[in-house]
Backbone and ligand atoms as CSV (ligand in chain L), in Angstrom:
chain,resi,resn,atom,element,x,y,z
A,1,MET,N,N,12.653,145.821,54.837
A,1,MET,CA,C,13.902,145.701,54.065
A,1,MET,C,C,15.081,145.462,54.993
A,2,LYS,N,N,15.891,144.492,54.617
A,2,LYS,CA,C,17.074,144.199,55.424
A,2,LYS,C,C,18.157,145.251,55.167
A,3,GLU,N,N,19.026,145.444,56.144
A,3,GLU,CA,C,20.120,146.403,55.998
A,3,GLU,C,C,21.189,145.874,55.051
A,4,ASN,N,N,21.427,144.594,55.172
A,4,ASN,CA,C,22.500,143.994,54.393
A,4,ASN,C,C,22.059,142.643,53.839
A,5,CYS,N,N,22.566,142.305,52.680
A,5,CYS,CA,C,22.256,141.016,52.088
A,5,CYS,C,C,23.518,140.488,51.420
A,6,ASN,N,N,23.915,139.298,51.768
A,6,ASN,CA,C,25.145,138.745,51.187
A,6,ASN,C,C,24.851,137.692,50.117
A,7,LYS,N,N,23.565,137.602,49.751
A,7,LYS,CA,C,23.198,136.574,48.788
A,7,LYS,C,C,23.756,136.864,47.390
A,8,TYR,N,N,23.941,138.143,47.061
A,8,TYR,CA,C,24.424,138.482,45.723
A,8,TYR,C,C,25.781,137.837,45.463
A,9,GLU,N,N,26.684,138.009,46.439
A,9,GLU,CA,C,28.018,137.436,46.309
A,9,GLU,C,C,27.952,135.912,46.219
A,10,ILE,N,N,27.130,135.333,47.087
A,10,ILE,CA,C,27.007,133.869,47.107
A,10,ILE,C,C,26.443,133.368,45.777
A,11,LEU,N,N,25.369,134.037,45.307
A,11,LEU,CA,C,24.721,133.569,44.077
A,11,LEU,C,C,25.587,133.792,42.834
A,12,THR,N,N,26.361,134.908,42.809
A,12,THR,CA,C,27.232,135.119,41.637
A,12,THR,C,C,28.344,134.077,41.590
A,13,ASN,N,N,28.773,133.631,42.784
A,13,ASN,CA,C,29.870,132.668,42.817
A,13,ASN,C,C,29.394,131.226,42.715
A,14,PHE,N,N,28.287,130.912,43.413
A,14,PHE,CA,C,27.906,129.500,43.512
A,14,PHE,C,C,26.546,129.184,42.915
A,15,GLY,N,N,25.714,130.201,42.696
A,15,GLY,CA,C,24.354,129.935,42.213
A,15,GLY,C,C,24.263,129.992,40.701
A,16,SER,N,N,23.092,129.625,40.192
A,16,SER,CA,C,22.864,129.718,38.746
A,16,SER,C,C,22.403,131.136,38.413
A,17,GLU,N,N,22.401,131.457,37.117
A,17,GLU,CA,C,22.012,132.795,36.706
A,17,GLU,C,C,20.531,133.049,37.004
A,18,GLU,N,N,19.700,131.985,36.867
A,18,GLU,CA,C,18.261,132.135,37.139
A,18,GLU,C,C,18.036,132.494,38.607
A,19,GLU,N,N,18.747,131.774,39.500
A,19,GLU,CA,C,18.621,132.050,40.937
A,19,GLU,C,C,19.011,133.492,41.241
A,20,LEU,N,N,20.119,133.925,40.619
A,20,LEU,CA,C,20.610,135.283,40.850
A,20,LEU,C,C,19.577,136.306,40.377
A,21,LEU,N,N,19.061,136.119,39.164
A,21,LEU,CA,C,18.104,137.078,38.616
A,21,LEU,C,C,16.813,137.101,39.418
A,22,ALA,N,N,16.395,135.920,39.879
A,22,ALA,CA,C,15.180,135.838,40.698
A,22,ALA,C,C,15.379,136.597,42.004
A,23,HIS,N,N,16.567,136.452,42.593
A,23,HIS,CA,C,16.843,137.148,43.850
A,23,HIS,C,C,16.924,138.661,43.636
A,24,ILE,N,N,17.533,139.057,42.519
A,24,ILE,CA,C,17.654,140.485,42.221
A,24,ILE,C,C,16.266,141.126,42.092
A,25,GLU,N,N,15.335,140.358,41.505
A,25,GLU,CA,C,13.963,140.847,41.346
A,25,GLU,C,C,13.342,141.236,42.685
A,26,GLU,N,N,13.601,140.415,43.712
A,26,GLU,CA,C,12.903,140.626,44.982
A,26,GLU,C,C,13.731,141.380,46.018
A,27,CYS,N,N,15.080,141.481,45.825
A,27,CYS,CA,C,15.935,142.116,46.843
A,27,CYS,C,C,16.496,143.437,46.316
A,28,GLU,N,N,16.133,144.507,47.024
A,28,GLU,CA,C,16.531,145.843,46.588
A,28,GLU,C,C,18.046,146.058,46.715
A,29,ILE,N,N,18.612,145.537,47.811
A,29,ILE,CA,C,20.053,145.709,48.075
A,29,ILE,C,C,20.878,145.049,46.966
A,30,CYS,N,N,20.480,143.825,46.619
A,30,CYS,CA,C,21.235,143.112,45.588
A,30,CYS,C,C,21.015,143.721,44.208
A,31,ARG,N,N,19.829,144.285,43.970
A,31,ARG,CA,C,19.564,144.944,42.691
A,31,ARG,C,C,20.514,146.142,42.536
A,32,ALA,N,N,20.657,146.926,43.621
A,32,ALA,CA,C,21.566,148.077,43.591
A,32,ALA,C,C,23.001,147.612,43.342
A,33,GLU,N,N,23.385,146.539,44.027
A,33,GLU,CA,C,24.725,145.974,43.859
A,33,GLU,C,C,24.937,145.534,42.410
A,34,HIS,N,N,23.910,144.865,41.873
A,34,HIS,CA,C,23.992,144.361,40.500
A,34,HIS,C,C,24.129,145.509,39.501
A,35,GLU,N,N,23.398,146.603,39.741
A,35,GLU,CA,C,23.477,147.764,38.845
A,35,GLU,C,C,24.849,148.416,38.905
A,36,LYS,N,N,25.409,148.478,40.113
A,36,LYS,CA,C,26.764,149.046,40.268
A,36,LYS,C,C,27.777,148.228,39.463
A,37,ILE,N,N,27.694,146.920,39.619
A,37,ILE,CA,C,28.646,146.041,38.935
A,37,ILE,C,C,28.458,146.113,37.424
A,38,ALA,N,N,27.176,146.223,36.991
A,38,ALA,CA,C,26.908,146.352,35.557
A,38,ALA,C,C,27.516,147.638,35.011
A,39,ALA,N,N,27.420,148.729,35.804
A,39,ALA,CA,C,27.978,150.014,35.367
A,39,ALA,C,C,29.499,149.919,35.250
A,40,VAL,N,N,30.127,149.272,36.244
A,40,VAL,CA,C,31.588,149.119,36.215
A,40,VAL,C,C,32.008,148.265,35.019
A,41,THR,N,N,31.248,147.181,34.796
A,41,THR,CA,C,31.547,146.299,33.660
A,41,THR,C,C,31.465,147.075,32.352
A,42,LYS,N,N,30.431,147.934,32.247
A,42,LYS,CA,C,30.248,148.729,31.028
A,42,LYS,C,C,31.441,149.684,30.841
A,43,LEU,N,N,31.865,150.316,31.951
A,43,LEU,CA,C,33.017,151.225,31.898
A,43,LEU,C,C,34.266,150.487,31.413
A,44,ILE,N,N,34.473,149.290,31.961
A,44,ILE,CA,C,35.649,148.504,31.579
A,44,ILE,C,C,35.592,148.177,30.090
A,45,GLN,N,N,34.394,147.782,29.623
A,45,GLN,CA,C,34.238,147.460,28.200
A,45,GLN,C,C,34.536,148.673,27.330
A,46,GLU,N,N,34.112,149.867,27.806
A,46,GLU,CA,C,34.354,151.085,27.027
A,46,GLU,C,C,35.830,151.453,27.029
A,47,ALA,N,N,36.502,151.224,28.166
A,47,ALA,CA,C,37.903,151.642,28.297
A,47,ALA,C,C,38.864,150.649,27.645
A,48,LYS,N,N,38.398,149.409,27.459
A,48,LYS,CA,C,39.265,148.341,26.976
A,48,LYS,C,C,39.993,148.675,25.666
A,49,PRO,N,N,39.289,149.168,24.619
A,49,PRO,CA,C,40.011,149.468,23.375
A,49,PRO,C,C,41.114,150.503,23.560
A,50,TYR,N,N,40.840,151.526,24.410
A,50,TYR,CA,C,41.858,152.556,24.641
A,50,TYR,C,C,43.062,151.962,25.348
A,51,TYR,N,N,42.751,151.104,26.334
A,51,TYR,CA,C,43.830,150.467,27.081
A,51,TYR,C,C,44.674,149.602,26.154
A,52,LEU,N,N,43.990,148.811,25.295
A,52,LEU,CA,C,44.713,147.932,24.380
A,52,LEU,C,C,45.570,148.737,23.420
A,53,LYS,N,N,45.011,149.867,22.951
A,53,LYS,CA,C,45.751,150.715,22.018
A,53,LYS,C,C,47.004,151.272,22.688
A,54,GLN,N,N,46.811,151.713,23.957
A,54,GLN,CA,C,47.957,152.236,24.703
A,54,GLN,C,C,49.027,151.167,24.868
A,55,LYS,N,N,48.552,149.949,25.169
A,55,LYS,CA,C,49.477,148.837,25.356
A,55,LYS,C,C,50.238,148.571,24.058
A,56,GLN,N,N,49.502,148.628,22.935
A,56,GLN,CA,C,50.133,148.410,21.632
A,56,GLN,C,C,51.184,149.478,21.360
A,57,ASN,N,N,50.828,150.743,21.682
A,57,ASN,CA,C,51.781,151.828,21.468
A,57,ASN,C,C,53.028,151.630,22.310
A,58,PHE,N,N,52.825,151.135,23.542
A,58,PHE,CA,C,53.963,150.881,24.420
A,58,PHE,C,C,54.845,149.793,23.827
A,59,GLN,N,N,54.213,148.760,23.258
A,59,GLN,CA,C,54.976,147.682,22.615
A,59,GLN,C,C,55.797,148.244,21.457
A,60,LYS,N,N,55.164,149.124,20.658
A,60,LYS,CA,C,55.874,149.720,19.520
A,60,LYS,C,C,57.067,150.539,20.001
A,61,LEU,N,N,56.849,151.282,21.108
A,61,LEU,CA,C,57.928,152.094,21.667
A,61,LEU,C,C,59.080,151.208,22.124
A,62,LYS,N,N,58.729,150.094,22.760
A,62,LYS,CA,C,59.764,149.168,23.216
A,62,LYS,C,C,60.582,148.637,22.043
A,63,VAL,N,N,59.870,148.252,20.963
A,63,VAL,CA,C,60.557,147.745,19.770
A,63,VAL,C,C,61.471,148.829,19.205
A,64,ALA,N,N,60.956,150.067,19.153
A,64,ALA,CA,C,61.757,151.166,18.619
A,64,ALA,C,C,63.008,151.387,19.462
A,65,CYS,N,N,62.858,151.310,20.790
A,65,CYS,CA,C,64.004,151.489,21.687
A,65,CYS,C,C,65.048,150.404,21.460
A,66,VAL,N,N,64.595,149.170,21.365
A,66,VAL,CA,C,65.523,148.056,21.158
A,66,VAL,C,C,66.247,148.228,19.827
A,67,MET,N,N,65.484,148.607,18.786
A,67,MET,CA,C,66.109,148.797,17.471
A,67,MET,C,C,67.136,149.924,17.514
A,68,PHE,N,N,66.768,151.024,18.201
A,68,PHE,CA,C,67.679,152.150,18.296
A,68,PHE,C,C,68.953,151.757,19.032
A,69,LEU,N,N,68.782,151.066,20.165
A,69,LEU,CA,C,69.947,150.665,20.954
A,69,LEU,C,C,70.842,149.710,20.174
A,70,THR,N,N,70.209,148.760,19.473
A,70,THR,CA,C,70.988,147.810,18.679
A,70,THR,C,C,71.795,148.543,17.622
A,71,LEU,N,N,71.105,149.445,16.914
A,71,LEU,CA,C,71.768,150.215,15.860
A,71,LEU,C,C,72.880,151.079,16.437
A,72,PHE,N,N,72.540,151.784,17.527
A,72,PHE,CA,C,73.493,152.709,18.135
A,72,PHE,C,C,74.728,151.975,18.645
A,73,SER,N,N,74.497,150.856,19.354
A,73,SER,CA,C,75.650,150.134,19.897
A,73,SER,C,C,76.453,149.507,18.756
A,74,GLY,N,N,75.746,149.052,17.711
A,74,GLY,CA,C,76.444,148.493,16.557
A,74,GLY,C,C,77.314,149.525,15.886
A,75,VAL,N,N,76.758,150.711,15.665
A,75,VAL,CA,C,77.521,151.776,15.022
A,75,VAL,C,C,78.679,152.204,15.909
A,76,SER,N,N,78.410,152.381,17.217
A,76,SER,CA,C,79.495,152.793,18.114
A,76,SER,C,C,80.595,151.754,18.140
A,77,ALA,N,N,80.226,150.501,18.261
A,77,ALA,CA,C,81.232,149.447,18.305
A,77,ALA,C,C,82.016,149.439,17.009
A,78,GLY,N,N,81.321,149.615,15.882
A,78,GLY,CA,C,82.004,149.665,14.589
A,78,GLY,C,C,82.959,150.820,14.510
A,79,VAL,N,N,82.508,151.992,14.900
A,79,VAL,CA,C,83.361,153.179,14.855
A,79,VAL,C,C,84.577,152.974,15.747
A,80,LEU,N,N,84.342,152.441,16.943
A,80,LEU,CA,C,85.446,152.259,17.873
A,80,LEU,C,C,86.397,151.166,17.408
A,81,ASN,N,N,85.866,150.128,16.782
A,81,ASN,CA,C,86.720,149.039,16.326
A,81,ASN,C,C,87.646,149.467,15.201
A,82,TYR,N,N,87.163,150.352,14.345
A,82,TYR,CA,C,87.967,150.699,13.173
A,82,TYR,C,C,88.669,152.040,13.290
A,83,ASN,N,N,88.502,152.693,14.422
A,83,ASN,CA,C,89.197,153.959,14.624
A,83,ASN,C,C,89.925,153.920,15.958
A,84,TYR,N,N,91.069,153.294,15.942
A,84,TYR,CA,C,91.815,153.110,17.184
A,84,TYR,C,C,92.156,154.434,17.839
A,85,LYS,N,N,92.354,155.452,16.997
A,85,LYS,CA,C,92.707,156.765,17.537
A,85,LYS,C,C,91.596,157.262,18.467
A,86,ILE,N,N,90.328,157.012,18.082
A,86,ILE,CA,C,89.205,157.455,18.911
A,86,ILE,C,C,89.235,156.732,20.253
A,87,ILE,N,N,89.515,155.425,20.204
A,87,ILE,CA,C,89.586,154.668,21.459
A,87,ILE,C,C,90.686,155.230,22.341
A,88,ASP,N,N,91.842,155.498,21.738
A,88,ASP,CA,C,92.936,156.065,22.525
A,88,ASP,C,C,92.520,157.391,23.136
A,89,THR,N,N,91.892,158.218,22.317
A,89,THR,CA,C,91.485,159.529,22.821
A,89,THR,C,C,90.457,159.374,23.935
A,90,LEU,N,N,89.461,158.484,23.696
A,90,LEU,CA,C,88.404,158.302,24.698
A,90,LEU,C,C,88.939,157.654,25.967
A,91,SER,N,N,89.813,156.651,25.805
A,91,SER,CA,C,90.243,155.885,26.970
A,91,SER,C,C,91.393,156.537,27.708
A,92,TYR,N,N,92.335,157.033,26.970
A,92,TYR,CA,C,93.562,157.484,27.643
A,92,TYR,C,C,93.745,158.981,27.568
A,93,TYR,N,N,92.912,159.668,26.829
A,93,TYR,CA,C,93.049,161.093,26.586
A,93,TYR,C,C,94.453,161.399,26.089
A,94,ASP,N,N,94.616,161.131,24.849
A,94,ASP,CA,C,95.845,161.284,24.084
A,94,ASP,C,C,96.861,162.276,24.648
A,95,GLY,N,N,96.381,163.424,25.069
A,95,GLY,CA,C,97.276,164.529,25.434
A,95,GLY,C,C,98.288,164.195,26.503
A,96,ILE,N,N,97.864,163.537,27.551
A,96,ILE,CA,C,98.766,163.313,28.673
A,96,ILE,C,C,99.067,161.826,28.795
A,97,THR,N,N,100.313,161.466,28.740
A,97,THR,CA,C,100.691,160.078,28.975
A,97,THR,C,C,101.498,160.031,30.271
A,98,ILE,N,N,101.666,158.824,30.731
A,98,ILE,CA,C,102.454,158.649,31.962
A,98,ILE,C,C,103.877,159.160,31.735
A,99,GLU,N,N,104.345,158.933,30.502
A,99,GLU,CA,C,105.683,159.401,30.144
A,99,GLU,C,C,105.761,160.925,30.257
A,100,ASP,N,N,104.704,161.625,29.797
A,100,ASP,CA,C,104.669,163.090,29.874
A,100,ASP,C,C,104.759,163.572,31.316
A,101,MET,N,N,104.216,162.756,32.232
A,101,MET,CA,C,104.225,163.158,33.635
A,101,MET,C,C,105.570,162.895,34.292
A,102,GLY,N,N,106.521,162.325,33.529
A,102,GLY,CA,C,107.884,162.176,34.028
A,102,GLY,C,C,108.184,160.834,34.659
A,103,PHE,N,N,107.261,159.864,34.492
A,103,PHE,CA,C,107.542,158.540,35.034
A,103,PHE,C,C,108.312,157.718,34.015
A,104,PRO,N,N,109.174,156.831,34.481
A,104,PRO,CA,C,109.864,155.933,33.563
A,104,PRO,C,C,108.874,154.902,33.008
A,105,THR,N,N,108.789,154.759,31.676
A,105,THR,CA,C,107.811,153.834,31.087
A,105,THR,C,C,108.513,152.817,30.193
A,106,ASP,N,N,107.838,151.692,29.972
A,106,ASP,CA,C,108.364,150.705,29.036
A,106,ASP,C,C,107.816,150.993,27.637
A,107,GLU,N,N,108.067,150.078,26.694
A,107,GLU,CA,C,107.679,150.325,25.306
A,107,GLU,C,C,106.165,150.419,25.102
A,108,TYR,N,N,105.361,149.891,26.064
A,108,TYR,CA,C,103.906,149.958,25.944
A,108,TYR,C,C,103.311,151.189,26.629
A,109,GLY,N,N,104.150,151.967,27.270
A,109,GLY,CA,C,103.645,153.141,27.953
A,109,GLY,C,C,103.271,152.887,29.400
A,110,PHE,N,N,103.551,151.675,29.903
A,110,PHE,CA,C,103.270,151.385,31.314
A,110,PHE,C,C,104.421,151.853,32.195
A,111,ILE,N,N,104.134,152.127,33.429
A,111,ILE,CA,C,105.183,152.550,34.362
A,111,ILE,C,C,106.120,151.358,34.603
A,112,MET,N,N,107.444,151.653,34.533
A,112,MET,CA,C,108.428,150.589,34.774
A,112,MET,C,C,108.709,150.474,36.250
A,113,VAL,N,N,108.633,149.273,36.754
A,113,VAL,CA,C,108.924,149.035,38.158
A,113,VAL,C,C,110.124,148.107,38.234
A,114,ASP,N,N,111.126,148.528,38.984
A,114,ASP,CA,C,112.332,147.683,39.085
A,114,ASP,C,C,112.139,146.530,40.043
L,1,ZN,ZN,ZN,19.809,140.186,48.352
């Protein structure tokens, strides 16, 4: 028995299925390799539905996030557009104006510079 055989890789890539199966019949190393790959393939086939389901759930989550953000930003923009007082409070903090701090201001509340 040889220590190593690279025919499995060559035959899977370049040979026909008959050649591969014939070689597997007579070569112990390649038979072991073939069984390993078959086991991995089987595992992948078993895991595939779970993976796809997870992927689908992730897609649903993404859609939900986009919908939530769209709704939230729409509502916030609406609230802010129609409630100027809220914008003033949020942006300028109504309580303290430049005028309150003792600076000379113009009619818009900006500091007057001579
Ligand atoms: Zn072989």
